[in-house]
C-alpha positions, 0 to 999 in steps of 0.5 A: 838419276838426275833430271837436270844436266847440271847434276848429271854424272854424264853431262855435268862438267859441260854445265858448271863446276863441282865447286859451284854444285857443292855450294848449292847442294842439298847438304849445303842448303840445309847447313845454311838453314841450320846455321841461321837457327844456331846464330839466331839462338845465339843472338837472342841469348845475347839479349837475354831472350833465350837461355844461353845453355839452350843457344849452346845446345842448339848450336851443338846440334845444328849440323847437317850430319845430324839430320835424317835426310830421308825422314826430312824429305818425307816430312816435307812431303807430308806437311807440304812445308819445307822448313817445319820438319827440319825444325822438328828434327833439330828440336828433338835432337836438343837435350833438355828443354833447349829444343823449345827455343829453336826458331824463336820469333822467326818465320820460315821465309827468314830462314829460306831467304837468308839461307839462299843469300848465304849460298849466293855469298859463297857463289859470289866468291867463286865467280869473282875469283874466276873473273879476276883470274880471267881478267889476269889471263886476258891482260897477259894475252893482250900484252903478248899479242899487242902488235899481232896484226889481224883483220878488223871486221865490221858486219862480218867483212874486213874493215881495217887492220887491228891487233889481236891484243887490241881485240883482247883488251876490249874483252878485258875492259868488259870483264873488269866492268863486270867485276866492278858491277858485282862488287858494287851490287854485293852490299845490296844482294848479300843482305840477310832476313829476320823480320818475323811473320809479317815483316814487323818483328812483332814476335820479339818487339823492341829487341828485334833490331839488336837481334837482327844486328847480332844475327847478321854480324854472326852470319857475315851478311848485311842488315836489312833496312826493312823486311824484304819478304815481298821485295825480290829485287836483290836476287833479280839484280844478282841473276841479271848481273850473272846474265850479263857476265854469261853473255860476255863469256858467250861473246868471247866464245863466239868470237873464238868459234868464228875465228876458228872456222876453217876458212879463217883459222886464226884462233883455236880453242884448247886442243890436246891429243885425244880430243875428238871432233866428230864420231864420223869425220876424223879430221874435225877439230871442233870448238866444242868448249866454246859452243858449251859456253854459248849454251850456258850463257843462253840458259842463264839469259832465259833464267833471268827473265823468269827471276825478274817475274818473281819481283811481282810478289803479292802482299807481304808474302808470296811463295809463287815468287820464292819457289822460282828463286829456289829453282833459278838462282842456283841454276843461274849461278852454276851455269854462269860460273861454269861459263866463266870457268870454261872461258878461263880455260879457253883463254889460258890455253888459246891457240893463236896462229899469227901467220894466218892472221897476217895472211888474212890481212892480205887476202883482199890484196890491199882493200883493207887499207882503202881508208888510208888511201882515201883520206890521203887523196882527200887532202887533194880532192876533198873527202867525198870525191876521194871516197868516190874515186877509191870506191870505184877502184875498190869495187873493180879490184874486188870484182876482178880479184886484182890488187887495189894498188894496180887499179889505183896506179891506172887512175890518173885522178890518183897518180896526179897527186900520189906517187906509186911509192906513196901508194905502196906506203899507204898499203902497208898494214903495219902502218895503219893499226892506229892506236891499237898498241896504246889502247892495249897499254892503257887497259892491260898495262905494259 
């Protein structure tokens, strides 16, 4: 029975996706290690260090389905070493003397580091694909809602009218920056490792650089500039970027939650008949998908701090750092990727209530347009005096629950300069959304 919710049959769909769980499964990890051993043998055969027949036999046997997993687990327990029992099994599987050439010149961390990078490369593809799909969905939503008015809110209070498309375009721009960050980081993160016992490639001498080049080309990874056994900044950067991505997903989800509150009711996460909000209150339509996204993001944020601690690696090798990455990098990838996939679902099926948005704009009876009045009046009284006049009227309107128009109409300091028709015109929300539409066009296109 799984001890982690990510792998739980009951809970796992709330904490990631099957696709990413498969990327970080035991079978996938072992296959990455075996792929390294096979590619290493081929590279060494290419430079004449390993017999070509041995490389071919190692490649033939380096399949996870050939491995006795229970025996491997017991071997790891008995030896307290994560790779040697696998090397023994692979060597025994090979016919003739080919097994004697398995793992030639490599060290364990070469295999485990590169294997994890190979898994990260697969996760990169999934997460970037979903982020790009999310960007497309956000762009479509921003264009559709380009001119849909709702209250802009600062400090949790009505500020000025904006459009929903404008709000979504801000999300879109942030998601696109994350895509760019991940793409820019890939050449630094997706780098393999073949360095030997202490990182100097003494085991293969002058042929080391060519073996390294051929090996990484075979695996589709970047060639390391120098050994990075004790330099863990690649995984730290990757997980830090995942934390940023996850927190953006959380921000979007939290906004949906806030705008789904009963008193606001401007948005709603996807709803279908049969979705249950409460076991005891039949009327509830809770934002439970969005709450799950926020939970995923918070966990990734916590993992980031742990992975950063692995950068403090001692001397030329430090398993206390590497063990952290084995546990944390897969978990961060699955949780962050899950947050992206779940946010994509929310955006693709988001329920929008434009009539309620428009009613909420009018909820304060004109106060949301106080800036427009203040600036116009400031042309006659000066900005500071105009601010004092409109502030006084606004506070009375708020406390007495009266329309701002009525309070302004009763103030001679206002009516001496502005007609009621001018005041009415300034209190039309549609006329004061600024460049919302133009910004949507700039970000999302037309």
